[in-house]
C-alpha positions as CSV (number, residue, x, y, z in Angstrom):
1,X,3.8,-23.2,-27.6
2,X,1.3,-22.8,-24.8
3,X,2.1,-20.9,-21.6
4,X,-0.1,-20.5,-18.6
5,X,0.3,-16.7,-18.7
6,X,-0.6,-16.4,-22.4
7,X,-4.4,-15.9,-22.2
8,X,-4.1,-13.2,-19.5
9,X,-1.3,-11.4,-21.3
10,X,-3.2,-11.6,-24.6
11,X,-6.3,-10.2,-22.9
12,X,-4.3,-7.3,-21.6
13,X,-2.7,-6.4,-24.9
14,X,-6.1,-6.6,-26.7
15,X,-7.8,-4.4,-24.1
16,X,-5.0,-1.9,-24.4
17,X,-5.3,-1.9,-28.2
18,X,-9.0,-1.3,-27.9
19,X,-8.4,2.0,-26.1
20,X,-7.8,4.9,-28.6
21,X,-5.5,6.9,-26.4
22,X,-3.2,3.9,-25.8
23,X,-3.2,3.2,-29.6
24,X,-1.8,6.7,-30.0
25,X,1.2,5.8,-27.8
26,X,4.3,3.6,-28.4
27,X,3.6,0.3,-26.6
28,X,6.5,-1.8,-25.3
29,X,7.0,-4.7,-22.9
30,X,9.6,-5.3,-20.3
31,X,9.7,-8.1,-17.7
32,X,6.2,-9.1,-18.8
33,X,4.8,-5.6,-18.1
34,X,3.0,-3.6,-20.8
35,X,4.1,0.1,-20.8
36,X,3.6,3.1,-23.0
37,X,5.9,5.9,-24.3
38,X,5.5,9.2,-26.2
39,X,8.7,8.4,-28.1
40,X,10.0,5.3,-29.9
41,X,13.2,3.5,-29.2
42,X,16.0,4.0,-28.6
43,X,15.1,6.8,-26.1
44,X,11.7,6.1,-24.5
45,X,9.7,8.7,-22.7
46,X,7.5,6.5,-20.5
47,X,4.1,7.8,-19.5
48,X,1.7,6.3,-16.9
49,X,2.1,3.2,-14.8
50,X,2.8,-0.3,-16.2
51,X,0.2,-3.0,-16.7
52,X,0.9,-6.5,-15.4
53,X,-1.0,-9.7,-16.2
54,X,-0.7,-12.2,-13.4
55,X,-3.5,-14.5,-14.3
56,X,-6.7,-14.4,-16.4
57,X,-8.5,-12.8,-13.4
58,X,-5.7,-10.9,-11.8
59,X,-4.2,-7.7,-13.3
60,X,-2.3,-4.9,-11.6
61,X,-1.0,-1.5,-12.4
62,X,2.4,-0.8,-10.9
63,X,4.7,2.2,-10.7
64,X,7.9,0.1,-10.5
65,X,9.0,-3.5,-10.8
66,X,9.6,-3.6,-7.1
67,X,6.0,-2.6,-6.1
68,X,3.4,-5.1,-5.1
69,X,0.8,-3.6,-7.3
70,X,-0.7,-0.1,-6.8
71,X,-4.2,-1.3,-7.8
72,X,-5.6,-4.8,-8.5
73,X,-8.3,-5.7,-11.1
74,X,-10.3,-8.8,-12.1
75,X,-10.3,-8.0,-15.8
76,X,-7.9,-6.6,-18.3
77,X,-10.4,-3.8,-19.5
78,X,-10.7,-2.6,-15.9
79,X,-6.9,-2.3,-15.5
80,X,-6.6,-0.5,-18.9
81,X,-9.4,1.9,-18.0
82,X,-7.6,2.7,-14.7
83,X,-4.3,3.5,-16.5
84,X,-6.0,5.7,-19.0
85,X,-7.5,7.8,-16.2
86,X,-3.9,8.4,-14.9
87,X,-2.5,9.6,-18.2
88,X,-1.8,13.3,-18.8
89,X,-4.6,14.9,-20.8
90,X,-2.1,16.8,-23.1
91,X,-0.3,13.8,-24.7
92,X,1.2,14.6,-28.1
93,X,1.7,12.3,-31.1
94,X,4.5,9.8,-30.8
95,X,7.9,11.2,-31.8
96,X,11.1,9.5,-32.8
97,X,13.1,8.6,-29.7
98,X,16.6,10.0,-30.4
99,X,19.6,9.3,-28.3
100,X,20.7,12.4,-26.3
101,X,23.6,14.3,-28.0
102,X,27.1,13.2,-26.9
103,X,28.9,16.4,-26.0
104,X,32.3,14.7,-26.4
105,X,31.6,13.5,-30.0
106,X,30.9,17.0,-31.4
107,X,27.8,15.5,-33.1
108,X,24.2,16.1,-32.3
């Protein structure tokens, strides 16, 4: 099926995959936003802002779903480069995202 947003979203995913630091993180999507975590599901540890593709020549980085876009870019690689600059420099390898222990269950 073809969707109007598909080319822009595909360009964003491909640009993110081309960036080595982002390939080292766990990517996930939510509400058409591309985000990254230092842990896998089920307990994500999100790092950096989210990337949003609006159209093939309109991308934003956002800090929340309610924001209007912290920064706007004409290309996916520009948006990806901006998010990489905002990531912490001491990112570790992706770890398993475990659920927090339930103190009532007696299990870790």
